[in-house]
C-alpha positions in Angstrom: -59.6 -10.0 -5.4 -60.6 -13.5 -4.7 -57.7 -15.1 -2.8 -59.1 -18.7 -2.2 -56.8 -21.3 -0.6 -56.0 -23.7 -3.5 -55.1 -26.7 -1.1 -56.9 -28.9 -3.7 -54.2 -28.2 -6.2 -54.2 -31.4 -8.4 -51.2 -33.7 -7.6 -50.2 -37.2 -8.7 -47.1 -38.3 -6.7 -46.8 -38.9 -3.0 -43.8 -36.5 -3.0 -46.2 -33.9 -4.4 -48.6 -34.5 -1.5 -45.9 -34.0 1.0 -44.8 -30.8 -0.8 -48.5 -29.6 -0.8 -48.6 -29.8 3.0 -45.7 -27.2 3.1 -47.1 -24.8 0.5 -50.2 -22.6 0.5 -51.7 -21.6 -2.8 -53.7 -18.5 -3.2 -55.6 -17.2 -6.2 -56.2 -13.7 -7.3 -59.5 -14.7 -8.9 -60.8 -15.1 -12.5 -58.6 -13.1 -14.9 -60.2 -10.2 -16.6 -59.5 -9.3 -20.4 -56.0 -7.9 -20.7 -55.7 -4.2 -21.4 -54.7 -0.8 -20.1 -57.0 -1.2 -17.1 -54.7 -3.9 -15.9 -52.6 -1.1 -14.3 -55.6 0.2 -12.4 -56.5 -3.5 -11.3 -52.9 -4.0 -10.1 -53.1 -1.1 -7.6 -56.8 -1.8 -6.6 -56.8 -5.6 -6.4 -53.5 -7.3 -6.7 -51.1 -5.1 -4.7 -53.3 -5.1 -1.5 -53.4 -8.9 -1.5 -49.7 -9.1 -2.0 -49.1 -6.7 1.0 -51.5 -8.7 3.1 -50.1 -12.2 2.4 -46.5 -11.3 1.5 -46.0 -14.6 -0.5 -42.6 -16.1 -1.2 -43.5 -16.6 -4.9 -45.8 -14.8 -7.2 -46.7 -16.7 -10.4 -48.4 -15.0 -13.4 -49.3 -16.7 -16.6 -49.4 -13.3 -18.3 -47.0 -10.4 -17.7 -49.6 -7.9 -18.9 -51.5 -8.3 -15.6 -48.5 -7.0 -13.5 -45.7 -8.4 -11.6 -44.0 -7.6 -8.2 -40.8 -7.3 -10.2 -42.1 -4.3 -12.2 -39.9 -1.3 -11.3 -42.7 1.3 -11.7 -45.8 -0.5 -10.5 -44.2 -1.4 -7.2 -42.2 1.8 -6.2 -43.7 1.9 -2.8 -44.0 -1.8 -2.0 -42.7 -3.0 1.4 -42.5 -6.7 0.7 -40.1 -9.1 -1.1 -41.6 -11.5 -3.5 -39.9 -13.7 -6.2 -41.6 -13.5 -9.5 -42.3 -16.3 -12.0 -44.0 -15.4 -15.3 -44.9 -17.2 -18.5 -44.0 -15.5 -21.7 -45.4 -17.6 -24.6 -43.7 -15.6 -27.3 -42.6 -12.1 -28.1 -43.9 -12.0 -31.7 -45.4 -8.6 -31.3 -42.0 -7.1 -30.5 -40.3 -9.1 -33.3 -42.7 -7.9 -36.0 -43.7 -4.6 -34.4 -47.3 -5.4 -34.6 -49.4 -5.5 -31.4 -52.9 -5.5 -32.8 -54.6 -6.0 -36.2 -56.6 -2.7 -35.6 -55.7 0.8 -36.6 -52.3 2.5 -36.4 -53.3 4.3 -33.3 -54.5 1.2 -31.6 -51.2 -0.4 -32.5 -49.2 2.5 -31.0 -51.2 2.5 -27.7 -50.9 -1.3 -27.4 -47.2 -1.2 -28.1 -46.7 1.3 -25.3 -48.8 -0.8 -22.9 -47.1 -4.0 -23.9 -43.5 -2.7 -23.4 -44.4 -0.9 -20.2 -45.8 -4.1 -18.7 -42.9 -6.2 -20.1 -40.6 -4.4 -17.8 -41.8 -6.6 -15.0 -41.0 -9.8 -17.1 -37.5 -8.6 -17.8 -36.9 -8.2 -14.0 -38.6 -11.4 -13.0 -36.7 -14.1 -11.2 -37.7 -16.9 -13.6 -39.3 -16.8 -17.0 -41.2 -19.9 -18.4 -41.7 -20.3 -22.1 -43.1 -22.9 -24.4 -40.4 -23.8 -26.9 -36.6 -23.4 -27.5 -37.6 -21.4 -30.6 -39.5 -18.9 -28.3 -36.7 -18.9 -25.8 -34.2 -17.8 -28.5 -36.6 -15.1 -29.6 -36.9 -13.8 -26.0 -33.1 -13.6 -25.7 -32.9 -11.9 -29.2 -35.6 -9.3 -28.8 -35.7 -8.5 -25.0 -33.5 -7.9 -22.0 -34.4 -11.1 -20.3 -31.3 -13.0 -19.2 -31.0 -16.4 -20.9 -30.2 -18.3 -17.7 -33.5 -17.3 -16.2 -35.6 -18.9 -19.0 -37.0 -22.4 -18.6 -38.7 -24.2 -21.4 -41.9 -26.2 -20.6 -43.8 -27.5 -23.6 -47.6 -27.1 -23.7 -49.8 -30.1 -23.2 -52.7 -31.4 -25.3 -56.0 -32.6 -23.7 -56.6 -36.4 -23.6 -59.9 -35.5 -25.2 -58.0 -35.3 -28.6 -57.5 -39.0 -28.6 -60.0 -40.4 -30.9 -60.7 -43.3 -28.4 -62.0 -40.6 -26.0 -64.9 -39.5 -28.4 -68.1 -39.8 -26.5 -70.5 -39.4 -29.5 -71.8 -42.4 -31.3 -71.0 -42.6 -35.1 -74.6 -41.5 -36.0 -74.3 -38.4 -33.9 -71.0 -37.6 -35.5 -72.5 -38.0 -38.9 -75.2 -35.5 -38.0 -72.6 -32.9 -37.1 -70.7 -33.6 -40.4 -74.0 -33.2 -42.3 -74.6 -29.8 -40.7 -71.4 -28.5 -42.4 -71.9 -30.5 -45.5 -68.9 -32.8 -44.8 -70.3 -36.2 -44.6 -68.4 -38.6 -46.9 -66.2 -35.7 -48.1 -62.4 -35.6 -48.0 -61.2 -32.2 -46.6 -58.2 -30.4 -45.1 -58.8 -29.0 -41.6 -57.4 -25.7 -40.1 -58.3 -23.9 -36.8 -55.4 -21.6 -35.9 -56.5 -18.2 -37.0 -56.2 -15.8 -40.0 -53.5 -13.4 -38.6 -50.7 -12.3 -41.0 -48.1 -14.7 -39.7 -50.3 -17.7 -40.1 -49.3 -18.6 -43.7 -52.8 -18.1 -45.0 -51.6 -17.3 -48.5 -49.7 -20.4 -48.6 -52.6 -22.5 -47.5 -54.8 -21.1 -50.2 -52.1 -21.6 -52.9 -52.0 -25.3 -51.9 -55.7 -25.6 -52.3 -55.4 -23.9 -55.8 -52.6 -26.3 -56.8 -54.7 -29.3 -55.8 -57.7 -27.9 -57.6 -55.7 -27.5 -60.8 -53.9 -30.8 -60.6 -54.9 -34.0 -62.3 -54.3 -36.1 -59.2 -57.4 -38.0 -58.1 -58.5 -38.8 -54.6 -56.9 -35.8 -52.9 -59.0 -33.5 -50.7 -60.3 -30.4 -52.5 -62.3 -29.0 -49.6 -60.6 -26.8 -47.0 -62.4 -26.4 -43.7 -61.6 -23.2 -41.7 -62.7 -22.9 -38.0 -62.9 -19.6 -36.3 -64.9 -16.5 -35.4 -63.6 -14.3 -38.3 -65.8 -16.1 -40.8 -69.5 -16.9 -40.4 -70.6 -20.5 -41.2 -70.9 -21.0 -44.9 -69.6 -22.5 -48.1 -68.1 -20.8 -51.2 -69.7 -17.5 -52.2 -72.2 -17.5 -49.2 -69.3 -17.1 -46.7 -69.5 -13.8 -44.9 -66.7 -12.1 -43.1 -67.1 -11.0 -39.5 -64.0 -8.9 -39.1 -61.1 -7.4 -41.1 -59.2 -10.7 -41.0 -62.2 -12.5 -42.5 -62.6 -9.9 -45.2 -58.9 -10.2 -46.2 -59.2 -14.0 -46.3 -62.2 -14.0 -48.6 -60.6 -11.5 -50.9 -57.4 -13.7 -51.2 -59.5 -16.8 -51.8 -61.5 -15.0 -54.6 -58.3 -13.8 -56.3 -56.9 -17.3 -56.3 -60.2 -18.7 -57.5 -60.7 -21.2 -54.6 -63.5 -19.6 -52.6 -65.8 -22.4 -53.8 -63.5 -25.0 -52.0 -63.7 -23.3 -48.7 -66.1 -24.3 -45.9 -66.3 -22.2 -42.8 -67.8 -23.1 -39.3 -67.7 -19.9 -37.3 -66.7 -20.3 -33.6 -67.6 -23.9 -32.5 -67.5 -26.0 -29.3 -64.6 -28.3 -28.6 -66.8 -31.3 -29.1 -67.8 -30.2 -32.6 -64.1 -29.3 -33.4 -63.0 -32.7 -32.4 -65.6 -34.3 -34.6 -64.4 -32.2 -37.7 -60.8 -32.9 -36.8 -61.2 -36.7 -36.4 -62.9 -37.0 -39.7 -60.4 -34.8 -41.6 -58.0 -36.2 -44.3 -55.2 -34.0 -42.9 -54.4 -31.0 -40.8 -52.8 -28.2 -42.8 -50.7 -25.7 -40.8 -48.2 -23.4 -42.5 -47.7 -20.6 -39.9 -44.4 -18.9 -40.4 -44.0 -17.6 -37.0 -45.2 -19.2 -33.7 -43.9 -19.7 -30.2 -45.9 -23.1 -30.2 -48.4 -24.5 -32.6 -51.3 -26.3 -30.9 -53.0 -27.3 -34.2 -50.5 -29.9 -35.5 -49.9 -31.3 -32.1 -53.6 -31.8 -31.5 -53.8 -33.5 -34.9 -50.9 -35.8 -34.0 -52.7 -36.7 -30.8 -55.8 -37.6 -32.8 -53.8 -39.7 -35.3 -54.7 -37.3 -38.1 -51.8 -36.6 -40.7 -50.4 -33.2 -40.0 -48.7 -31.1 -42.7 -46.7 -28.2 -41.3 -44.2 -25.5 -42.3 -40.6 -26.6 -42.0 -39.6 -23.6 -39.9 -40.4 -21.5 -36.8 -41.0 -23.8 -33.8 -42.8 -26.5 -35.9 -39.9 -28.9 -36.4 -39.3 -28.7 -32.7 -42.7 -29.4 -31.4 -43.8 -32.0 -34.0 -40.4 -33.8 -33.5 -40.7 -36.0 -36.6 -44.5 -36.6 -36.2 -45.6 -34.4 -39.1 -44.9 -33.9 -42.8 -43.0 -30.7 -43.0 -42.8 -28.7 -46.3 -40.6 -25.7 -47.1 -42.8 -23.7 -49.4 -45.6 -23.8 -51.8 
């Protein structure tokens, strides 16, 4: 693997600079897509580097890539390394769903996930992204509570509207591409998985469509690769999640209110977010929800589900609703 010295690790305080002189950072290179081949990569790339450098601490942002604390992957190791690992959530274990593909895919992924999770359970320290996620880890796994530390995720400064580098006319050009210039719309970019509260989102659109209240947004913008760019009946699904969404929108009679963008750049995403009337996020189960926090950073009203981690991470900065 690529084990470059990360002596240029970004620091801000003088105490950090002093600490940097005492610490050497090494990287195992650019991460590959997670999967069953991780076990092969562990033996071929990671383990030799660990044996060579014998580091005091091994940090992994993903337990699925292997850990020195894994009791099977490291049967023959001759070094002692403390392990720190980030577990974002354990939703797959909680809902017993590891992939949206076939039953067989789910079975294989479940075996791999739980096998690799053995390393996380034995790690010296576990980092997670909310107290809600911490409680779930304690509830559904064998990780000891006193080993878990909560560190909230951060949102890029680019989500401040004052950081927008495009002139208004350039922003209007982007809005025109998606048919959104001078239109009020709700915005959503957090996926179409079963736990995301998509039914509830569509029901809100239906209620607004059927209401007599004037001035409220009737358009609903969906960002993501599951749906090709389009509006209403011209929208095409690109996977099973997209097909399911279109079917639900048709049943509720709100497909004409839907505008989809496909996968877009962060710059375009920010333009669409900054011009939205509100961000709508009703996910029922998350370890951390980036969407409403990004909206809050942008000064866009965020409407969220009053449950899961959402009350914790929005901390009074969003309008929370219990149901539709």
